[in-house]
C-alpha positions in Angstrom: -3.8 -4.0 28.7 -1.1 -6.7 28.4 2.4 -5.9 27.2 1.8 -8.2 24.1 -1.2 -6.1 23.1 0.8 -2.9 23.1 3.5 -4.4 21.0 1.0 -5.8 18.5 -0.7 -2.9 16.6 -3.4 -5.3 15.3 -4.5 -5.8 18.9 -5.6 -2.1 19.2 -7.6 -2.2 16.0 -10.9 -4.1 15.7 -10.3 -7.2 13.6 -13.0 -6.3 11.0 -11.1 -2.9 10.4 -7.6 -4.4 9.8 -8.5 -6.1 6.5 -11.4 -3.8 5.4 -10.6 -2.7 1.8 -11.4 0.8 0.5 -11.7 1.4 -3.3 -9.5 4.4 -4.2 -8.6 3.9 -7.9 -5.7 6.2 -7.4 -2.4 6.5 -9.5 0.8 5.4 -7.7 4.3 4.4 -8.3 6.3 1.2 -7.3 9.6 2.6 -6.3 12.4 0.1 -6.8 15.1 -0.2 -4.2 18.5 -0.2 -5.9 22.2 -0.3 -5.1 22.9 1.5 -1.7 19.1 1.9 -1.2 18.8 4.4 -4.2 15.2 4.8 -5.3 15.6 6.3 -8.8 13.7 3.7 -10.7 9.9 3.4 -10.5 6.9 1.7 -12.2 3.6 3.4 -12.7 0.6 1.6 -11.2 -3.1 2.1 -10.3 -4.0 1.5 -6.7 -7.4 -0.2 -6.9 -8.1 -0.7 -3.2 -6.2 -0.3 0.1 -6.5 -1.4 3.6 -4.4 -1.0 6.8 -2.6 -4.3 5.8 -2.0 -3.9 2.1 -3.3 -3.0 -1.3 -4.3 -4.3 -4.8 -2.5 -2.7 -7.7 -2.9 -2.8 -11.4 0.4 -2.9 -13.2 1.3 -3.6 -16.9 1.5 -7.4 -17.2 4.8 -7.0 -19.2 6.7 -5.3 -16.4 8.3 -7.3 -13.7 7.4 -6.3 -10.0 10.2 -6.9 -7.4 9.6 -8.9 -4.1 10.3 -5.7 -2.0 9.7 -2.1 -2.9 8.2 1.2 -1.7 4.7 2.2 -2.8 4.1 5.9 -3.4 0.6 7.2 -3.7 0.5 10.2 -6.0 -0.4 13.3 -4.2 1.0 12.0 -0.9 4.7 12.2 -0.3 5.1 9.2 2.0 6.5 5.9 0.7 5.2 2.7 2.2 7.5 -0.3 2.5 5.8 -3.2 0.7 6.1 -6.8 -0.2 4.7 -8.6 -3.2 2.2 -11.3 -2.1 0.7 -12.5 -5.3 0.7 -11.5 -9.0 -2.0 -12.6 -11.6 -1.3 -10.9 -15.0 -1.9 -7.1 -14.3 -3.4 -7.7 -10.8 -0.8 -7.4 -8.0 -1.5 -7.9 -4.4 0.8 -6.5 -1.9 1.3 -6.5 1.9 2.6 -3.5 3.8 5.7 -4.2 5.8 3.9 -2.6 8.8 0.3 -1.7 9.3 -0.3 1.8 8.1 -1.7 4.3 10.5 -5.5 4.5 10.4 -5.4 8.4 10.1 -3.1 7.9 7.0 -5.6 5.5 5.5 -8.5 7.9 6.1 -6.5 10.7 4.5 -5.9 8.5 1.4 -9.6 7.5 1.2 -10.8 11.1 1.7 -8.4 12.5 -0.9 -9.6 10.0 -3.4 -13.2 10.7 -2.7 -12.6 14.5 -2.9 -11.0 14.1 -6.4 -14.0 12.0 -7.6 -16.6 14.6 -6.6 
């Protein structure tokens, strides 16, 4: 394995898996980064689908979404550094600042599936 491949997390994941989206329809919060990196303010959202690379959220069209924030998935206590990619009314597309771990994604999808059944 080349050094470049070890430094690039996408190189170790099959290309079709990096962008594969999973429907989760799970509540979440957009946690705003404030003065001195405080994270007291948040916006409720619905995480429609998620991949290793990013997610699509549903947010009230009247609420502003910052360029950079943390995404918190309700029921999971980790926050994911995220960047706004596109916004169309209530549909918000975000990219994660780093690819999330495949095991973490599996946990999110499994948790969503268990709550539905």
